[in-house]
C-alpha positions as CSV (number, residue, x, y, z in Angstrom):
1,M,32.0,130.5,74.4
2,K,34.0,127.3,74.3
3,R,37.2,129.0,73.2
4,S,37.0,131.7,75.8
5,L,36.4,129.1,78.6
6,A,39.2,126.8,77.2
7,R,42.0,129.5,77.7
8,P,41.7,130.3,81.5
9,R,41.4,126.5,82.0
10,F,44.6,125.8,80.1
11,S,46.4,128.7,82.0
12,K,45.3,127.3,85.3
13,L,46.6,123.9,84.5
14,S,50.0,125.0,83.4
15,S,50.8,127.2,86.5
16,F,52.4,126.3,89.7
17,T,50.9,126.9,93.1
18,L,52.9,128.4,96.0
19,I,53.2,125.0,97.6
20,E,54.7,123.4,94.5
21,L,57.2,126.2,94.2
22,L,58.3,125.9,97.7
23,V,58.6,122.0,97.4
24,V,60.8,122.6,94.3
25,I,63.0,125.2,96.0
26,A,63.3,122.7,99.1
27,I,64.4,120.0,96.7
28,I,66.9,122.1,94.9
29,A,68.4,123.2,98.4
30,I,68.7,119.6,99.4
31,L,70.5,118.7,96.3
32,A,72.7,121.7,96.5
33,S,73.8,120.7,100.1
34,V,74.4,117.1,99.0
35,I,76.6,118.2,96.2
36,L,78.5,120.6,98.5
37,Y,79.1,118.0,101.1
38,A,80.2,115.5,98.5
39,G,82.5,118.0,96.9
40,G,84.1,118.8,100.2
41,A,84.6,115.2,101.1
42,A,86.2,114.6,97.6
43,L,88.5,117.5,98.2
44,K,89.5,116.3,101.6
45,A,90.2,112.8,100.2
46,A,92.2,114.3,97.5
47,K,94.4,116.2,100.0
48,R,94.7,113.1,102.1
49,A,95.9,111.2,99.1
50,K,98.4,113.9,98.4
51,A,99.7,113.8,102.0
52,A,100.1,110.0,101.7
53,N,102.0,110.4,98.4
54,M,104.3,113.1,99.8
55,M,105.3,111.1,102.7
56,T,105.9,108.0,100.7
57,Q,108.3,110.1,98.5
58,I,110.1,111.4,101.6
59,Q,110.5,107.9,103.0
60,T,111.8,106.5,99.5
61,A,114.2,109.5,99.3
62,A,115.6,108.9,102.7
63,L,116.1,105.3,102.2
64,G,117.7,106.2,98.7
65,Y,120.2,108.3,100.6
66,Y,121.1,105.3,102.9
67,T,121.5,103.0,99.8
68,E,123.9,105.7,98.3
69,Y,125.9,106.7,101.4
70,S,125.3,103.7,103.7
71,V,124.1,106.2,106.5
72,Y,120.8,107.8,107.1
73,P,120.5,111.5,106.5
74,V,120.9,112.3,110.3
75,G,123.2,115.0,111.7
76,S,125.0,115.1,115.0
77,A,122.7,115.3,118.0
78,T,125.0,117.8,119.6
79,T,125.3,120.1,116.6
80,S,122.8,122.9,116.0
81,A,120.7,123.2,112.8
82,T,121.0,119.5,111.8
83,S,118.4,117.0,111.0
84,P,118.1,114.6,114.0
85,A,116.8,111.1,114.1
86,N,113.3,112.3,114.4
87,I,111.6,115.4,113.2
88,S,108.3,116.5,114.4
89,D,105.4,118.1,112.7
90,S,106.3,121.6,114.0
91,D,110.0,121.7,113.4
92,S,110.4,123.7,110.2
93,S,114.2,124.2,110.7
94,D,115.2,120.6,110.8
95,W,112.8,119.6,108.0
96,G,114.2,122.3,105.9
97,N,117.8,121.0,106.3
98,L,116.7,117.5,105.5
99,M,114.8,118.6,102.4
100,Y,117.8,120.5,101.2
101,I,120.0,117.5,101.3
102,L,117.4,115.0,99.8
103,C,116.6,117.4,96.9
104,G,120.2,117.3,95.8
105,N,121.5,120.4,97.7
106,I,118.6,122.5,96.2
107,N,116.2,124.6,98.3
108,P,112.8,123.3,97.0
109,S,111.1,126.6,98.0
110,T,113.2,128.6,95.6
111,G,114.8,126.1,93.3
112,L,118.2,127.5,94.0
113,S,121.3,125.9,95.3
114,T,121.7,128.2,98.2
115,P,123.7,126.4,100.9
116,A,121.6,125.3,104.0
117,V,122.8,125.7,107.5
118,T,123.3,121.9,108.2
119,A,125.8,119.3,109.2
120,L,124.2,116.9,106.7
121,T,126.1,116.3,103.4
122,N,125.1,115.1,100.0
123,S,128.5,115.1,98.4
124,R,127.5,113.8,95.1
125,G,124.5,116.2,94.8
126,I,122.1,113.5,94.1
127,S,118.5,114.4,93.8
128,F,116.5,111.6,95.9
129,L,113.5,114.0,96.1
130,T,111.8,116.5,93.9
131,F,109.2,118.8,95.4
132,R,107.3,121.8,94.0
133,T,107.5,125.1,95.6
134,T,103.8,124.8,96.6
135,D,104.7,121.6,98.6
136,V,107.0,123.4,101.0
137,D,107.0,126.7,102.9
138,A,109.7,129.3,103.1
139,N,111.8,127.1,105.4
140,N,111.7,124.3,102.8
141,A,109.7,122.2,105.3
142,P,107.2,120.0,103.4
143,L,103.7,121.0,104.2
144,N,100.9,118.6,105.2
145,P,98.2,119.4,102.8
146,L,95.3,119.2,105.3
147,P,96.0,120.5,108.9
148,T,95.7,124.3,109.4
149,G,96.7,124.4,113.1
150,T,100.0,123.5,114.7
151,E,100.6,120.2,112.9
152,I,101.4,121.7,109.5
153,Y,104.3,119.4,108.7
154,F,105.0,115.7,108.8
155,N,106.7,113.5,111.3
156,I,109.7,111.3,110.5
157,A,111.9,108.8,112.4
158,M,115.0,107.2,111.1
159,D,117.0,104.3,112.5
160,A,120.1,106.3,113.3
161,D,121.3,103.8,115.8
162,Y,121.1,101.2,113.1
163,A,119.3,98.7,115.4
164,G,117.0,97.4,112.8
165,V,113.9,98.5,114.5
166,L,112.1,101.8,115.2
167,G,109.9,102.6,118.2
168,T,110.8,99.8,120.4
169,T,113.9,98.5,122.3
170,P,116.7,98.5,121.3
171,S,116.1,101.7,119.4
172,T,116.6,104.8,121.6
173,F,115.0,107.2,119.1
174,L,111.5,108.4,118.8
175,K,108.7,106.1,119.7
176,L,106.3,105.5,116.9
177,P,102.5,106.0,117.2
178,N,100.4,102.6,117.2
179,F,97.8,103.3,114.8
180,S,96.4,99.8,115.2
181,S,95.2,100.8,118.6
182,G,92.6,103.1,117.1
183,T,92.5,105.4,120.1
184,T,94.3,108.5,121.2
185,S,96.5,106.6,123.8
186,G,97.9,104.7,121.1
187,F,99.3,107.4,118.8
188,T,99.4,110.7,120.8
189,G,100.9,111.7,124.0
190,T,103.6,109.7,125.6
191,T,102.3,106.1,125.2
192,Y,102.7,105.4,121.6
193,G,103.6,101.7,121.1
194,G,104.1,101.4,117.3
195,S,107.1,99.9,115.6
196,S,108.7,99.6,112.1
197,T,111.6,97.7,110.7
198,A,111.7,99.7,107.4
199,G,114.5,102.1,108.7
200,V,112.5,105.2,107.9
201,A,108.9,105.9,109.1
202,V,106.9,108.9,108.1
203,W,103.4,109.9,109.4
204,A,101.0,112.8,109.6
205,N,97.9,114.0,111.4
206,C,95.2,114.6,108.6
207,N,92.6,115.8,110.9
208,G,94.3,119.2,111.9
209,S,93.7,118.7,115.7
210,T,96.2,117.5,118.3
211,S,93.5,115.6,120.1
212,S,92.5,113.4,117.1
213,A,91.1,110.3,118.7
214,N,90.7,108.3,115.5
215,A,93.6,106.5,113.7
216,N,91.6,107.1,110.5
217,F,92.6,110.8,110.7
218,W,96.2,109.9,110.1
219,V,98.3,108.7,107.2
220,H,101.5,106.8,107.8
221,T,104.1,104.7,105.9
222,Y,104.3,101.7,108.3
């Protein structure tokens, strides 16, 4: 009698009720969502870090070109297919020409020394920059790792008038975004207000939206 009664009691104590199962499932679902969110945030942070690293390399390469040739890698403003004093995040052609020169007369998208249609020169064939094929598109334009919309490249401004300052008078070239303002009016549209004395400034929108209203969505070298 005792043995036969002990078995069902043991079985009852070791089983889960429906409520307990639902609680376990809910906990697993919450943990899974937390892990997915953390993983997505970590991936975005990694891409943001990659974007910052790429733009630093571009800035260093352009400054290296200046050190070697005593001029910035800027073509004539009246000549087509050149790299102007400023290149926007949607201009693949000018970016491609600049990359060709900075990569030592090599197309980073193919690794071949196919001549680019550009008025820029790198007569010594010095490689100031090395990008992988996955870092650029078919036009050799460097890809911003994060955005998927229209702002798929970087922005760059170079002190082509050699005024010693970018973004404010006496520089006549592209005004720089003012990221210290923290609002849209400071770094998009026509207001800007930033400045740099580095000679070369690079920045990118890492939010993927032209209406990014938070300076934290951007990465920049100044």
